[in-house]
C-alpha positions as CSV (number, residue, x, y, z in Angstrom):
1,X,-11.6,22.8,61.7
2,X,-13.2,24.6,64.7
3,X,-16.5,23.0,65.3
4,X,-17.5,25.7,67.9
5,X,-17.8,28.3,65.1
6,X,-19.7,26.1,62.6
7,X,-23.1,27.4,61.5
8,X,-25.5,24.7,60.4
9,X,-26.0,25.2,56.7
10,X,-28.7,23.4,54.7
11,X,-27.5,21.7,51.5
12,X,-28.2,23.6,48.3
13,X,-30.6,20.9,47.0
14,X,-32.9,21.5,44.0
15,X,-33.4,24.5,41.9
16,X,-32.8,28.1,43.0
17,X,-35.1,30.7,41.5
18,X,-33.8,34.2,40.8
19,X,-36.5,36.8,40.6
20,X,-35.5,40.2,39.1
21,X,-37.6,43.4,39.1
22,X,-36.2,45.1,36.0
23,X,-35.4,43.0,32.9
24,X,-32.9,45.5,31.4
25,X,-29.3,45.6,30.4
26,X,-27.9,44.4,33.8
27,X,-30.3,41.6,34.2
28,X,-30.0,40.2,30.6
29,X,-26.2,40.5,30.7
30,X,-26.2,38.5,33.9
31,X,-28.7,35.9,32.7
32,X,-27.1,35.4,29.3
33,X,-23.7,35.1,30.9
34,X,-24.9,32.3,33.2
35,X,-26.3,30.4,30.2
36,X,-23.0,30.9,28.2
37,X,-20.9,29.7,31.2
38,X,-23.1,26.7,31.6
39,X,-22.4,25.8,27.9
40,X,-18.7,26.3,28.3
41,X,-18.9,29.4,26.0
42,X,-17.8,32.0,28.5
43,X,-15.9,32.5,31.7
44,X,-17.2,34.1,35.0
45,X,-14.5,36.8,35.2
46,X,-15.2,39.2,38.1
47,X,-17.1,36.6,40.2
48,X,-15.7,35.8,43.6
49,X,-18.1,32.8,44.0
50,X,-16.9,31.2,40.8
51,X,-13.2,32.2,40.5
52,X,-12.2,33.5,44.0
53,X,-10.0,31.6,46.4
54,X,-9.9,31.7,50.2
55,X,-7.0,31.2,52.5
56,X,-7.6,28.6,55.2
57,X,-5.2,28.1,58.1
58,X,-1.7,29.4,58.5
59,X,0.2,31.0,55.6
60,X,2.9,28.3,55.8
61,X,0.2,25.6,55.2
62,X,-0.5,27.1,51.8
63,X,-4.2,26.2,51.6
64,X,-6.0,28.4,49.0
65,X,-9.0,26.4,47.7
66,X,-11.7,28.0,45.5
67,X,-14.5,29.4,47.6
68,X,-17.1,27.3,45.8
69,X,-15.1,24.2,46.7
70,X,-15.4,24.7,50.4
71,X,-18.5,26.8,50.8
72,X,-21.8,25.0,49.9
73,X,-23.1,27.4,47.1
74,X,-25.8,26.6,44.6
75,X,-24.5,25.4,41.3
76,X,-25.0,27.5,38.2
77,X,-26.9,24.7,36.5
78,X,-29.6,24.9,39.2
79,X,-30.4,28.6,38.6
80,X,-33.8,29.5,37.1
81,X,-34.7,33.0,36.1
82,X,-37.9,35.1,36.3
83,X,-38.5,38.9,36.0
84,X,-40.9,41.7,36.1
85,X,-40.7,44.7,33.7
86,X,-42.9,47.5,32.3
87,X,-41.9,46.5,28.8
88,X,-43.1,43.2,27.2
89,X,-39.9,42.3,25.4
90,X,-38.4,38.9,26.3
91,X,-34.8,38.6,27.6
92,X,-33.5,37.9,24.1
93,X,-35.1,41.0,22.6
94,X,-33.9,43.1,25.6
95,X,-30.3,41.8,25.3
96,X,-30.2,42.7,21.6
97,X,-31.6,46.2,22.2
98,X,-29.3,46.8,25.2
99,X,-26.2,46.4,23.0
100,X,-24.0,45.1,25.8
101,X,-23.2,41.7,24.4
102,X,-22.2,40.9,20.9
103,X,-24.5,38.9,18.5
104,X,-22.0,36.1,18.8
105,X,-22.6,35.8,22.5
106,X,-26.4,36.3,22.4
107,X,-27.3,33.9,19.6
108,X,-26.0,30.7,21.2
109,X,-28.4,31.2,24.1
110,X,-31.3,32.7,22.1
111,X,-33.7,29.9,23.0
112,X,-33.1,30.2,26.7
113,X,-33.4,34.0,26.7
114,X,-36.6,33.9,24.6
115,X,-38.2,31.7,27.3
116,X,-37.8,34.5,29.9
117,X,-40.8,36.7,29.4
118,X,-41.4,39.5,32.0
119,X,-44.4,39.5,34.3
120,X,-46.4,42.7,34.6
121,X,-44.6,45.1,36.9
122,X,-45.5,47.3,39.8
123,X,-44.7,50.8,38.6
124,X,-45.3,54.4,39.5
125,X,-44.4,57.4,37.3
126,X,-44.1,59.5,40.4
127,X,-40.9,57.5,41.3
128,X,-39.5,57.0,37.8
129,X,-40.4,59.9,35.6
130,X,-38.4,59.3,32.5
131,X,-39.8,55.9,31.6
132,X,-43.2,54.3,31.0
133,X,-44.4,51.1,29.4
134,X,-47.5,49.0,28.9
135,X,-46.7,45.9,31.0
136,X,-48.0,47.2,34.4
137,X,-50.2,45.8,37.1
138,X,-53.4,47.7,38.0
139,X,-55.1,47.5,41.3
140,X,-57.2,49.6,43.7
141,X,-54.3,50.1,46.1
142,X,-50.7,49.2,46.8
143,X,-51.7,46.4,49.2
144,X,-53.5,44.6,46.3
145,X,-50.4,45.2,44.1
146,X,-48.3,43.5,46.8
147,X,-50.8,40.6,46.8
148,X,-50.4,40.3,43.0
149,X,-46.7,40.1,43.3
150,X,-47.0,37.3,45.9
151,X,-49.2,35.4,43.5
152,X,-46.6,35.8,40.8
153,X,-43.9,34.4,43.2
154,X,-46.0,31.5,44.1
155,X,-46.9,30.7,40.5
156,X,-43.2,31.0,39.4
157,X,-42.2,28.6,42.2
158,X,-44.8,26.0,41.1
159,X,-44.2,26.2,37.4
160,X,-40.5,26.0,37.7
161,X,-40.4,23.5,40.6
162,X,-37.8,25.6,42.5
163,X,-37.0,24.8,46.1
164,X,-35.7,28.3,47.0
165,X,-35.9,31.8,45.7
166,X,-34.0,35.1,45.9
167,X,-35.2,38.5,44.7
168,X,-32.7,41.0,43.4
169,X,-33.7,44.5,42.3
170,X,-32.1,45.5,39.0
171,X,-34.7,48.1,38.0
172,X,-34.3,51.8,37.6
173,X,-33.3,54.3,40.3
174,X,-36.4,55.8,42.0
175,X,-36.6,59.5,43.0
176,X,-35.0,60.4,46.3
177,X,-37.2,60.1,49.4
178,X,-36.6,60.2,53.1
179,X,-38.3,57.7,55.5
180,X,-41.6,58.9,57.0
181,X,-44.0,57.5,59.6
182,X,-45.4,55.0,57.2
183,X,-42.0,53.3,57.1
184,X,-41.4,53.3,60.9
185,X,-43.1,49.9,61.6
186,X,-44.6,47.0,59.8
187,X,-48.0,47.8,61.1
188,X,-47.9,51.3,59.8
189,X,-46.4,50.2,56.5
190,X,-49.2,47.7,55.9
191,X,-51.8,50.3,56.8
192,X,-50.1,52.6,54.3
193,X,-50.3,49.9,51.6
194,X,-54.0,49.6,52.1
195,X,-54.7,53.4,52.0
196,X,-52.4,53.7,48.9
197,X,-49.8,55.9,50.6
198,X,-47.8,58.0,48.1
199,X,-44.8,57.6,50.4
200,X,-44.5,53.9,49.6
201,X,-42.3,53.2,46.5
202,X,-42.6,50.3,44.1
203,X,-39.2,48.9,45.2
204,X,-40.6,48.8,48.8
205,X,-43.7,46.9,47.6
206,X,-41.4,44.3,45.9
207,X,-39.3,44.0,49.1
208,X,-42.5,43.5,51.2
209,X,-44.0,41.0,48.8
210,X,-40.8,39.0,48.5
211,X,-40.3,38.7,52.3
212,X,-44.0,37.9,52.9
213,X,-43.5,35.1,50.4
214,X,-40.5,33.7,52.3
215,X,-38.0,35.1,49.8
216,X,-34.8,37.1,50.7
217,X,-34.5,40.5,49.0
218,X,-31.4,42.3,47.6
219,X,-31.5,46.0,46.6
220,X,-29.2,46.8,43.8
221,X,-30.2,50.4,43.4
222,X,-29.9,53.5,45.6
223,X,-33.6,53.4,46.3
224,X,-34.9,53.3,49.9
225,X,-36.2,49.8,49.5
226,X,-35.3,47.5,52.3
227,X,-33.4,50.0,54.5
228,X,-36.5,51.1,56.3
229,X,-37.6,50.0,59.8
230,X,-40.7,48.3,58.5
231,X,-38.9,46.0,56.1
232,X,-36.1,45.2,58.6
233,X,-38.8,44.3,61.1
234,X,-40.5,42.0,58.5
235,X,-37.2,40.3,57.6
236,X,-36.4,39.6,61.2
237,X,-39.9,38.3,61.9
238,X,-39.8,36.0,58.9
239,X,-36.2,35.1,59.7
240,X,-35.0,36.1,56.2
241,X,-31.9,37.9,55.0
242,X,-31.9,41.3,53.3
243,X,-29.0,43.3,51.8
244,X,-28.3,46.6,49.9
245,X,-27.9,49.0,48.5
246,X,-26.7,50.2,45.0
247,X,-24.3,47.8,43.1
248,X,-20.7,49.0,43.4
249,X,-19.3,48.9,39.9
250,X,-17.6,51.7,38.1
251,X,-16.5,55.0,39.5
252,X,-17.4,54.3,43.1
253,X,-15.5,51.0,42.9
254,X,-12.4,53.0,42.0
255,X,-13.0,55.4,44.9
256,X,-13.2,52.5,47.4
257,X,-9.8,51.3,46.0
258,X,-8.0,54.6,45.9
259,X,-9.3,56.4,49.0
260,X,-8.1,53.7,51.5
261,X,-4.6,54.0,49.9
262,X,-4.6,57.8,50.5
263,X,-5.7,57.4,54.0
264,X,-3.3,54.6,54.8
265,X,-0.4,56.8,53.7
266,X,-2.0,59.9,55.4
267,X,-2.0,61.9,52.2
268,X,-4.4,64.9,52.5
269,X,-7.3,65.6,50.2
270,X,-8.4,69.1,49.0
271,X,-11.0,67.9,46.5
272,X,-12.4,65.0,44.5
273,X,-14.4,65.8,41.4
274,X,-16.2,63.0,39.6
275,X,-18.2,63.0,36.4
276,X,-19.7,60.3,34.3
277,X,-21.3,60.0,30.9
278,X,-23.5,57.0,30.0
279,X,-26.2,56.4,27.4
280,X,-28.2,53.4,28.6
281,X,-31.6,53.3,30.2
282,X,-30.0,54.0,33.6
283,X,-28.5,57.2,32.2
284,X,-31.8,58.3,30.9
285,X,-33.5,57.7,34.2
286,X,-30.7,59.5,36.1
287,X,-31.2,62.5,33.8
288,X,-34.2,63.3,36.1
289,X,-33.0,65.4,39.1
290,X,-35.1,63.3,41.5
291,X,-33.6,60.0,40.5
292,X,-30.1,61.6,40.3
293,X,-30.5,62.8,43.9
294,X,-30.8,59.2,45.0
295,X,-27.7,58.2,43.2
296,X,-25.8,61.3,44.3
297,X,-26.5,60.6,48.0
298,X,-25.3,57.0,47.6
299,X,-22.1,58.1,45.8
300,X,-21.2,61.0,48.1
301,X,-21.4,58.9,51.3
302,X,-18.3,56.9,50.4
303,X,-15.4,59.2,51.1
304,X,-16.5,60.6,54.5
305,X,-16.7,57.1,56.0
306,X,-13.4,55.9,54.5
307,X,-11.4,59.0,55.3
308,X,-12.9,59.8,58.8
309,X,-12.5,63.6,58.7
310,X,-13.5,63.8,62.4
311,X,-10.4,61.8,63.3
312,X,-8.1,63.5,60.7
313,X,-9.4,67.1,60.4
314,X,-6.1,68.5,59.0
315,X,-6.1,65.9,56.2
316,X,-9.8,65.5,55.4
317,X,-11.7,68.1,57.3
318,X,-12.4,70.5,54.5
319,X,-12.3,68.7,51.1
320,X,-14.7,69.4,48.2
321,X,-16.5,66.4,46.8
322,X,-18.7,66.7,43.7
323,X,-20.4,64.1,41.6
324,X,-22.0,64.6,38.1
325,X,-23.8,62.2,35.8
326,X,-24.6,63.2,32.2
327,X,-26.9,61.3,29.9
328,X,-25.1,60.9,26.6
329,X,-26.9,58.4,24.3
330,X,-24.0,57.6,21.9
331,X,-22.1,56.1,24.8
332,X,-24.7,53.4,25.4
333,X,-23.8,51.0,28.2
334,X,-20.1,51.9,27.9
335,X,-19.9,54.3,30.7
336,X,-16.9,56.7,31.0
337,X,-15.9,58.1,34.4
338,X,-13.4,60.9,35.0
339,X,-12.0,61.7,38.4
340,X,-9.8,64.7,39.3
341,X,-8.3,64.2,42.8
342,X,-6.4,67.1,44.4
343,X,-4.2,65.8,47.2
344,X,-1.3,67.1,49.3
345,X,1.7,65.5,51.0
346,X,4.8,66.4,53.1
347,X,4.7,70.0,54.2
348,X,1.4,70.6,52.4
349,X,2.8,70.4,48.8
350,X,-0.1,69.8,46.3
351,X,-0.3,66.8,43.9
352,X,-3.0,65.5,41.6
353,X,-4.3,62.1,40.5
354,X,-6.3,61.8,37.2
355,X,-8.5,58.7,36.5
356,X,-10.3,58.0,33.3
357,X,-12.2,54.7,33.6
358,X,-13.8,53.6,30.3
359,X,-15.9,50.8,31.7
360,X,-18.9,48.7,30.7
361,X,-21.6,49.2,33.3
362,X,-23.5,45.9,32.9
363,X,-20.3,43.8,32.4
364,X,-19.1,45.0,35.8
365,X,-22.6,44.5,37.4
366,X,-23.3,41.0,36.1
367,X,-20.8,39.1,38.4
368,X,-21.9,41.3,41.3
369,X,-25.5,40.1,40.7
370,X,-24.3,36.5,40.5
371,X,-22.3,36.6,43.7
372,X,-25.0,38.4,45.6
373,X,-27.8,35.9,44.7
374,X,-25.5,32.9,45.5
375,X,-24.3,34.4,48.8
376,X,-27.9,35.4,49.8
377,X,-29.1,31.9,49.1
378,X,-26.2,30.7,51.3
379,X,-27.4,33.1,54.1
380,X,-30.9,31.8,54.0
381,X,-29.7,28.2,54.1
382,X,-27.5,29.2,57.1
383,X,-30.6,30.7,58.8
384,X,-29.1,34.2,58.9
385,X,-31.8,36.8,59.3
386,X,-32.0,40.6,58.8
387,X,-29.3,42.8,57.4
388,X,-26.3,41.0,55.8
389,X,-23.6,43.6,56.3
390,X,-20.9,41.0,55.3
391,X,-22.1,41.6,51.7
392,X,-21.1,45.3,51.9
393,X,-18.3,44.4,49.5
394,X,-20.8,44.7,46.6
395,X,-22.6,47.9,47.5
396,X,-22.0,51.7,47.2
397,X,-24.1,52.4,50.3
398,X,-24.1,49.3,52.5
399,X,-27.1,48.8,54.7
400,X,-26.1,48.4,58.4
401,X,-27.7,48.2,61.8
402,X,-28.9,51.5,63.3
403,X,-26.1,53.0,65.4
404,X,-23.3,51.6,63.2
405,X,-21.5,53.4,60.4
406,X,-21.2,51.6,57.1
407,X,-17.7,50.3,56.2
408,X,-16.8,51.5,52.7
409,X,-13.1,50.5,52.5
410,X,-13.1,47.7,49.8
411,X,-10.3,45.8,51.5
412,X,-11.9,45.8,54.9
413,X,-15.1,44.7,53.2
414,X,-13.3,41.9,51.5
415,X,-11.8,40.8,54.8
416,X,-15.3,40.9,56.5
417,X,-16.8,38.8,53.7
418,X,-14.1,36.1,53.7
419,X,-14.0,35.9,57.5
420,X,-17.7,35.5,57.5
421,X,-17.3,32.5,55.1
422,X,-14.5,31.1,57.3
423,X,-16.7,31.4,60.4
424,X,-19.6,29.7,58.6
425,X,-17.6,26.7,57.6
426,X,-15.8,26.4,61.0
427,X,-12.4,27.7,60.0
428,X,-10.2,30.0,62.0
429,X,-10.5,33.7,61.2
430,X,-7.6,35.4,59.5
431,X,-6.3,38.6,61.3
432,X,-3.0,39.0,59.4
433,X,-1.2,39.5,62.7
434,X,1.6,37.1,61.8
435,X,3.2,37.2,65.2
436,X,3.2,33.5,65.6
437,X,5.6,33.0,62.6
438,X,8.3,35.0,64.4
439,X,7.5,34.4,68.1
440,X,10.2,31.7,68.5
441,X,12.9,34.0,67.1
442,X,11.9,36.8,69.4
443,X,11.8,34.5,72.5
444,X,15.3,33.1,71.5
445,X,16.8,36.5,71.3
């Protein structure tokens, strides 16, 4: 083990609090799943932290331990859950209404779910127009709302005797906005909170309140939450990690698997048409053009970065990329995504790929949420501050440092994540060069 590369990581002692803005289908599927896994009634399929392995050392040494056996992650038994939501239903009631999990999976953890009752939420109909509910905070301005969230966090910490906390946004997609002057520095942002600036979204208030309370923040939606200068400045000043944005689950997951394959074989692209139907609360919110715009921008950004049309203009310089999302209530949480991909190969001859992905949105998102909160807790115990680009594996639109382009290729993202873990525990990084296995043969010849 290379001691020069070791990062000092505090032990995961005591309870870890998970605070969730948005107690909906994703959140309750995640929470119920953790409770079921604790009881031995379910398996954490899809979770890298629970089931993934990591290669250590040379291939001929054949060392492939579970990640959780060599990286000091919090144990599932130590997780404690809290949430905010505009509706008053407890997690059990929400899980039943969401219809993601069967009754057979919900009832064994009914008691635990009923104990999770949402705190009053910070909400603004200007940012989410298709929903409204009674369980909302009221204050003279947004600065007071932030202070109220900080009080919630402190109270949750005391009542549940947790040693550490992570906040992960699982609430609805807010309408599309671009950064303005109020987002350009922490000072201007705090001034904007006090004067009740319309440019400050609820998700940004949660990010601010969490970081001010010493809590890392993860943005699971396409909102402009922690990817603004003010919040990055705050995270660095508090020496806390942030990450985002937009959980990579269904159709975009497939794009980040397929597009690298097309580019690797230098197959050209004429067009990629994507459409989705879904009927959950997320679909209802995205039926609003403003909220859909946020999602569209996040989804559209993937292909350009992977395919690099500036480097390969003949192959990818003029392709059409369209994304559609349709709200269709009968589908519920079982999202269906269709992709029509028009490609061309040798001498320009056209071909097509058709993908029909009948997925379950919250089932795909739940292990992503688990991995992110455990890795973000690891980051805070390793004293890693600011943007955690190594977690881009889990996001549609990864947040990166200004001046860098985001890496969307799922396989490069996975390598980045696992090499970061190797670096943290003092192991050699894996480059897949392989030269050393054959070097003696070359030299002999």
